[in-house]
Each structure stands twice: as structure tokens, then as C-alpha cells.
N, C-alpha and C positions, 0 to 999 in steps of 0.2 A: 345556536339559535340566533340570538342577538347579543351584541357586546354590551356588557354592563357599563353604565355611566357613573362617573364620580358624583358624589353629592355636592351640591352647590353650597357656597358659604352664605347661609341665610340666617335670619334672626332666630336665636335659640328659642324664643317663645313659641315659634311655629311648631317646633318638635313636640311641644307639650299638648298640642291639639290632638283630638281623637283621630287616629289614622283612618278609621272607617268613614268619618265625616269628611275628611280630606279627599278620600277616594271617591265618595259619593258625589261630592261637589265637582270633582275633576271629570267624572264620567258625564255629568249633565252639562258641563260648560261647552260652549260653542264659540270660543274665542282664543286668541293668543297662540295659535299654532305657528311654529317657526319653520320656514322652508329655506333650504340652501339654494342659492342661485344656480349652482352647478347641477341641481336635480330638477329644475323647472321644466326643461325640455322633456325629460322622461315622464314627468307627471302629466304632460300634455300629449303624450303618445308619440314623441319624436326621437326617442333614443332606444334602439333595439339591443343595447348592450348593458342596460341597467336592470338589476333584479328589482323590478317595481313592486313585487309582492313583499319582499323584505323591507324595502323603503317604506311601503304603506304601513307595515306592522310597526316599524320603528317610530313612525309618526303617531300611531294610535297610542303607543306607550311612551310618548316623548316626555322627558323631563323628570324631575325628582319624584313628584306624585305619580307620574306615569310608570316609573319603575316600581313604586310601591304596589300599584295595580297589577303589574306584570307578575311580581312575586306572589301576590294574593291569588291570581288566576292559576299560576303554575302549581301552587300548593294544592289548590282544590282539585286539579286534574292529575296530581301525582307526577308532574313533569319536573325533572331536574334542570335548572337553568345553567347553561354553560356559555362561555364567551365563544366567539368565532375561532379564536386562537386555540382554545381548549378542544373544540370539536376537531379542528384540523390535526392537532397533535395526537388526539385519540385515534383518528383514522390512520394517520401515518404510522403510529405505533403498531396498529393492527396489521399494517402492510409489511412491516419489517424494519430492521435497523437501517438499511440503505435508504429507504423512502423517508424515514423519520429524519435522518440527517439532511436529506435534500430539502425537505419542507422547512426545516429550521433555517437552512441557508436562505431560502426565499424570504422568510420573515426578517432575517437580518438585512437583506437588501431593502425591504420596505421601510425598515427603521433607520437606514443610512449607515448601518454598521459595516456592511460590505458594499464596496463601490464597483459599479459596472461602467466601463469606459465608453462603449459604443453599442449599437444595436446588434452587431454580430456576436459580441460577448453575451449580450442579453439573450439572444436566440439560442446560443449554445447552452447556456445555463438552463433555460426553459426546456430544451430538448432533453437534456440529461435527466431532469426531474420527471418529465412526462414519460420518458422511456422506463424509468424505474417504477413509476406508478403503474404503467400498462402491463409490465411483466409480473406484477404481484398477483399471485393466485389467491390471496386472502381477501381481496376486495371485490365487491359487486361492481357492475358497470356504473351504477349511480354514485357509489362511493369514489370510484376513480374520477368521474366527472367533477365531483365536488373538489377533490384535491387538485386536479389539473386547472380548473378555473381559478381557484384561490391562489395557486402558486404563480400563474400567469399574471394575475392582478397585482400580486405583491411585487413582482419583478418590474412590471411596467410602471407602476406608480413610484416605486423607489428610484428607478432610473430617471424618471422625469423630474422628480423633486431634487435630485442630487445635482442636476446640471442646469437648473433654471436660471441661476444668477449669471452663469457664463453666457447663456443665450441672450439674456437681456442686455448684458454688456456689449455683445457683438451687434445687437440690434441698435443700441444707442450710438455706436460708432458709425453705423451705416446711415441712419436717418439724420444724424447731426444734432439731435436734441437730447438733453438730459432726461432720463427716465426716473421720475420721482415717485414717492408714495408706493414703494415696492412692497406689496402685501402688508400695507400699513394701516390704512383707514378701513375699519370694519363698518360697512353700511347696513342700516336697518330700515326697510321700506315697509310701512304699515298700510294695510288695506281694511276697509270696512264695507259692509253692504249698504246700498242705498235702498230707497223704498220699493224699488223694482227687483231687488235681489241681485243687483249688479255690483261687482267689486270695484271700489273706487279708492284711490290713494287718500289717506287721511292727512298727509303733510309731505313736505319734501323729505327725502331719506336723511336719517340722522347718522352721524359718524361717531365711532368710538375708537380710540387708540389703545385701549386696554386689551392686551392679547391673552389675558387670563380667562378663566371660565365665566361664561355669561350666566347670570342668575336666571333660573327658570322663571319666565314671566307668569306662569301659573301661580307660583308662590308670590312673586314680587308684586303682582297686580291685584291678586285677590285677597291675600292675607297680610300683607305688609301693614304695620301699624301706621295710622295717620293717613292712609290712602284715601283720596277723594272718591267716594263710591259713585259719583255722577260722571266721572271722567270716562269717556268712551274707550272701550277695549277693542283692539284690532281683531277682525275676523281671522286674519292671518298676517304674518310678516315675512318678507323675503330678506334674507341676510346673506352677505357675501363680501369678498374683498378682491379687488382687481390686482393683477400682477404688477401693474405700474400705470403711471400717467405721464404724458409728455405734452408739450405745447406745440402749436403749429401755426404758421403764418398763412392766412388765406385772403383771397381777394374779395372785397365787398363793394367796390365802386365801379365806375365806368372806365377808368383809366388805370394804367399800371405805374405811372410816373409820380402820382401824388401819394404821399404816405398816409393820407386820410382814407385812401381807398383800400387800405390793408388793416387787418385786425388779427389778434391772437385768439386761439380757441384751444380747448383741451382735447386730447385724443387718448382714449382708454386703450391700454396695451394688454393683451392676453396671450400667454405663451403656452403652446401645446407641443409636447414631445411625441413624435411618431416613431413607431417601431418598424415601419416599412418604407413609407414615402409620404410626402406632403400631398394633401388633397386639394384640387382646384376645381370648384370652389371648396372651402372647408365644409365639413359635415354640418348639417342643419342644426344638430344639437349644440355644437360649439358656437355656431352663429347666434343662436338664441341666447346662450349664456352671455356672450359679448353684448348683444342688444340690451339685455337687462342691466349690465354694468353701465352702459352708456346712459340709460335713463336714470339710474341710481346716482351717477356722478354728474348729471346735469349737462351732458354734451350729446351731440348727434353723431359723433365720429368715433370709430374704433378701428384698431388694427389687430388682426390675428397673426401671430408669429408662430409658424410651424417649424419645428426643429428636427432634423434627422442627423444623428451622429454616427458616421460610418467609419469602419476601420480603413486606414490608408492602404490603397492598392499599390502594387509595384510601380505602376506608371505615373502615380501622383507625384507632384513636386512638393517640396516643403515650403513653398512660398505662398503668401496669401494672394488669392485671386478672386474675381467676382464676375458675374454675368447678369444682364438685365433682361427681363421679359415682362409679360403683362402684369405680374404680381411682384416682381423683383425678387430674385433669388441670389443670396450671397453664399459663397463657399469659402470657408476659412480652414486652412490646413496647418497642423503641427506635425510633430514626428510620429504620432500614433493614430490620430483621429482627424477625419474631415467632417466639418459641421456645415450642413446646408440649411440656410434660413430662407423660408418662403413667407412673404408678407402679403396678406390680403386685406383690403380696405372694406369695412362694413359701415354703411351709413343708414341712419334711421329713415331718412327721407329720400333714399334713392328711388328712381322711377322705373327700375327694372322689375322683373317678375317676383322678386323676393318681397318687396313692400313691407319691410320689417315692422315699421311703426303701426301700419294698418293691421297686419297679421297679429301683432301683439294684442290689440284691442278686440279684433273680430274673432280670433281663434284661440290663442294661447290663454288669455286671461279668463274667458268663459270656461274652458276646460279645467283650468287650475281651480276655479271656484267650485266646479263640480267635484273635483278630487278632494278638496278640503271638506266639503259637505260629507263625502264618503267616509273620511277619517272620523269626523265627529259622530256619524251615524253608527259606525262599527264600535267606536269607543263606548257609546251609550248602551249597546246591546250585548248582554252577557252571552247569549247563545252564539252570536257571530264571533265574538272574541274567543270563546272557547274553541270553536271550530277552526279559527285561524291559528291559534297557538298549537293545536294538535297537528294541523297540517304542516306548520312550520317545523315542528320537531321532527316529523318524518322526512321532510325535504332537506333539512339541514344535515341529516346523517346520510343522505344519498339514497333514501328509500322511496322509490317511485319517481315520477317525472316532475313533481311539484305542481301539477295542474290543479289539485284541490286547494293548494295555498293561493294560487292565482285566482281561482274561481270566486273566492270571497270578494276580491277587488272587482272582478268583472261583473259580478252581480250588482255592485253599487255604481259602477261606471261602464255600462254596456257599450258606450261609444269606443272604448279602448279595443274592443274586439276587431274593429276595422283599422286599427293602427299598427304600425311596425314596432312590435314590442318583443322583449327578450323571450317570452314564453314560446313563441313560434320558432324563433331562431334556435333555442335550446332543444326543443322537441325534434327539430330537423337534424340537429347535430347528434342527439342521442340515438335517433333511428339509424343514422349513418354508422355510428360507432357500433350499434348492435349488429347491423348487417356485416360490418367488417369482421367482428368477432365470430359470427356464425360461419364466415367463410374460412376461418382458420382451423387449426387442429383442436384447439380448446374452446369450449363454449362457456360463456358466463351468463348467469341469469340474474334478474333483478330480485333483490330480497323483498 
């Protein structure tokens, strides 16, 4: 269903409070929700690859007290809580020993225990796992889809994390500037509602260099001893950390000969590993994430570094070479792998069709505000939460198409129905899988 969270290191006196009172206060509170910068595009309806129903549920039950509420609701409904890993292993075990071993291998890739050198190796590994899942007669179509999507995600994310440092090093050599603050400064950007219900920044984003667990603000801000009750609490906060920051010399004057006509500015660097090819321009959801980082780090400029690591073909040389085009692509080759780097500039104030700064204020932020309202509304409504957790339990095990789970969110944010969301992509994929299976010798039915 959802992965259990570790308990935060909070004041022990908090644990002595009545859990029912903590839960009641949590349900009624409409503040302090934390949103990951990488998920903002999905919440605004711009990422068709994010399971928004699951993300929505995670936010409803966010934090220490949120997990208390989740356990309370699950117990009332007679639902056993399981982590995502437990669910996958349970389905894999049902499928058989071969599938179980393959799924465990994908988990090892995600955790960095198994290294994948290039996209060809990643594709081979995914194909082996998918083939084993597809040939299992013990799984329904829905259960197969759950395993396939999870193993693809594990391999893709593990592959990207494993090679990020190398990609940033090569980008650094190409641009000629040192890339600093690599996944270092965690930014927190707080927003509150004005008198017209519009979300406005409370202050400049704050930085934290502590990479440990962040204390749940529901506890820290409501129950911490000595807290000033009059201090405003954020309606929501955006948290995130960029892959890196570099400097850039840019022209500010009328001539190029006077040093006073030049100045330094920061450029936010975000690295994305691609499993097929670089996209020109980068996907809108990646651009939105980089735009948010630019605003959080106080600069107008960012660069998206797309990386594709291919296996060396017989005609490749073992020498380093490069080529230039509109976005600058660099190819670096060693004895086993060719790495292609494609760099795309993102500017908040560019005058082309994107108009990132304007779209942030006119479209993304209003949609985000609506989404946060939806989280608080469902959190406060017992009936909606119960229907959501029941639908989640069914969807997590591959029973049905997950539409009932999504419907909880769509009822709260009807504007999402007109957006490019994963629900429509998944339903199309499931229908194709169903038709393909019907054309074969063996038919499978949904449980």
C-alpha cells in the first residue's frame, strides 16, 4: 500500500499525549504539508508517469501523526498494512521462484547493491524480469502490471543514482566551471494563503545541510514546548535539493571590453538519466522541477543535463570526442560505455512560448493550492479516507484498474480530468495488455 515511515526524533514528552487527541488535531489542521519539488509538476497535472493517487494518499497520511492515523484507519477497516517492498515480494512469491529472484534483483539495483553499466544492460535486465512475470500463470493481468511497473522503476532509478556523480563531473569539464553544492543544501520554501486565498511565499527559501530525517512539522510546530502560538504556520512547504550549482559570467553592460560590464550569477544544474535518448526540449515536468529550483536558489538560470549511457558499438573509438549543436551534446567514450550529455538552458524570464515564471504564477501555483486543499479536505473526512484506503488496498495488489483510487482525488480536483495524468496512460496500457493476452493461446482475467 504505502511504505511505512521511520519515527522522527522528537521530544519524548510528546509521546505521553493522548494519541486520539493528536490524531484529531492532525485531521483538522490545514497547514504544514510538505511537498517534494520533484512532485510539483505531477500535482499540477503535468506528469503522466507519476502515480498521483498514491502520492495524494501519502500526503493525506504524511508524517508521524499521519502514520498514527493510517494505522488507526486500517485497523478499523480490517486492512493489514504492508510496505511496497512487502507487496512486491508477496506477488513475486506467488508467481514462483524465478520471478521472486528477478524482483529481488531489481530491488538490489534500486539500492545500489547491483551496478548497471549502460542502458543496454538495463534494458536486458528489465526484459528478463518482464518476460518471467508475463509467463507466470499464477498472476492476474493487474498483478503482472504491478510487478512490471515496480521493477522498471527500481532499475531506472537505481541506474540514474549510480551514475550521477560521473555525469556531473563530465558536465563540469565541458562547461569549465566547478559544480558545487552537489545534493547538499536542502531548501524549504514556505507558502501561506493571503486574504484572497492565493498562495504567497512567506519568506526566502531556507537551507539545511543536515541530511538526516527532517522532524515532522506537524509535531514540531504544534506540540513543541515553548513554541510561539502566534507564529504563522505555512499552508504548505516545498522541499528539495538541486544536483549542483555553478557560476556563470554574463554580460550586463553596453560594451564587452570593460570588466564592469560583466557579472557573475548562479546556474542551477539538474541531472537526468534517460533510458532511450535525450529529449529536446526536455519534458515539461523536468523543466518545472528545474524552474522551482531556480526560484528556491535565487537565480533565473538553470541547465538540464540529460545523460544517456550506451554500450560501445564496434565502430566506436576509445578516444574522447565531442560535437556541438543547439543544446550542446558531448560524447565521452571509454572501453565499455559511451556517455552522451545533452545540455538544455532553462530561463525563468525567457520570452519564448514557455514563459516559465508567468506560468508558475498563473497555472502551477493555483493548481498546487487546489491540490493541497484536497489533501486537507480528505484528511478531515473519515468517509473519504476510508474509501481511499480500501481502493488503495485493491489497487496495490493489482486488483482492478485503480480507477476507484484515482476517483477520490478527481472528485476533489476535477480539473485534473483534463490533464495528462497516469490514470489514462495506465488504462490504455492495461487495455492493450488485455487485448494482447486475448489474442494468445491462454487468457487471463482480472481478479
